[in-house]
C-alpha positions in Angstrom: -14.1 -36.8 11.6 -16.4 -34.8 13.8 -18.2 -32.0 11.7 -18.1 -29.7 14.6 -14.3 -30.1 15.0 -13.0 -30.0 11.4 -13.8 -27.9 8.3 -11.9 -27.7 5.1 -11.9 -24.9 2.5 -10.7 -24.5 -1.1 -9.0 -21.1 -1.5 -9.4 -21.3 -5.3 -13.2 -21.6 -4.9 -13.3 -18.8 -2.3 -11.2 -16.5 -4.6 -13.9 -17.0 -7.3 -16.4 -15.3 -5.0 -14.4 -12.1 -4.7 -15.5 -9.2 -6.8 -13.2 -8.7 -9.7 -11.7 -5.2 -10.0 -13.2 -4.1 -6.6 -12.1 -4.1 -3.0 -13.9 -7.1 -1.5 -13.9 -9.3 1.6 -15.3 -12.8 1.9 -15.6 -14.4 5.3 -15.5 -18.1 5.1 -15.1 -19.2 8.7 -16.7 -17.9 11.8 -16.6 -19.7 15.1 -16.8 -18.2 18.6 -13.0 -17.7 19.0 -12.0 -16.9 15.4 -13.1 -15.7 12.0 -11.2 -16.0 8.7 -11.7 -14.4 5.3 -10.0 -13.4 2.1 -9.5 -9.7 1.4 -8.9 -8.4 -2.1 -7.4 -5.0 -3.0 -6.9 -4.3 -6.7 -3.9 -2.4 -7.9 -4.5 1.4 -7.4 -7.4 0.9 -5.1 -7.9 2.6 -1.7 -8.1 0.6 1.5 -10.8 2.2 3.7 -10.3 0.1 6.8 -10.9 1.5 10.3 -9.5 0.0 13.5 -11.0 -3.3 14.5 -12.1 -4.4 17.9 -10.3 -7.7 17.5 -6.6 -8.7 17.2 -5.9 -9.5 13.5 -3.4 -11.4 11.4 -2.8 -10.9 7.7 -1.1 -13.4 5.4 -0.3 -11.8 2.1 -1.0 -14.4 -0.6 -0.2 -12.2 -3.6 0.5 -8.6 -4.5 2.6 -5.7 -3.3 1.7 -2.6 -1.3 2.7 -0.4 1.6 1.0 -0.6 5.0 0.6 2.2 7.5 1.7 0.9 10.9 2.2 2.4 14.3 5.9 2.4 13.6 5.7 3.9 10.1 5.2 2.6 6.5 6.1 -1.0 5.8 6.3 -2.7 2.4 4.3 -6.0 2.2 4.5 -8.7 -0.5 3.5 -12.3 -0.9 4.5 -14.2 2.2 4.4 -11.3 4.6 2.6 -12.1 7.8 1.3 -9.1 9.9 -0.1 -9.0 13.4 -2.3 -5.9 14.2 -3.4 -5.4 17.8 -7.1 -4.6 18.3 -7.9 -0.9 17.9 -4.6 0.0 16.1 -4.9 2.2 13.1 -3.7 0.5 9.9 -4.3 0.5 6.2 -2.7 -0.5 2.9 -1.7 2.2 0.4 0.3 2.5 -2.8 -1.2 -0.8 -3.9 1.1 -1.6 -6.9 -0.1 -5.1 -7.6 -3.5 -6.7 -7.0 -3.4 -8.0 -3.4 -5.1 -11.0 -1.9 -4.7 -11.5 1.8 -6.0 -14.2 4.2 -7.3 -12.4 7.3 -7.7 -14.0 10.7 -9.7 -12.2 13.4 -9.5 -13.3 17.0 -12.7 -13.0 18.8 -13.7 -13.4 22.4 -16.1 -16.3 23.1 -19.4 -15.3 24.7 -19.2 -15.2 28.5 
């Protein structure tokens, strides 16, 4: 296996690095074309995101909340996959259960 071509990660270990009871984000992969991290939002917390410069995909691993989208509010739960185009306004609200999401950001390789 070529170390530059393959990497493996243990989500249980990454989750341990998230701050308990606080909104936190832990990036665990960053390569020229992609970054990936875990995002944690405790129940009752406030998501303070602003639009990003990259396309983004969320995979909800656990929890329940609403998300503001360009088409109105959307309920999200474990198993929901969301695509957010770069620069689109979005945020989670009414976070009823602690949420953990895997977040993938597409990035543009250097020219």
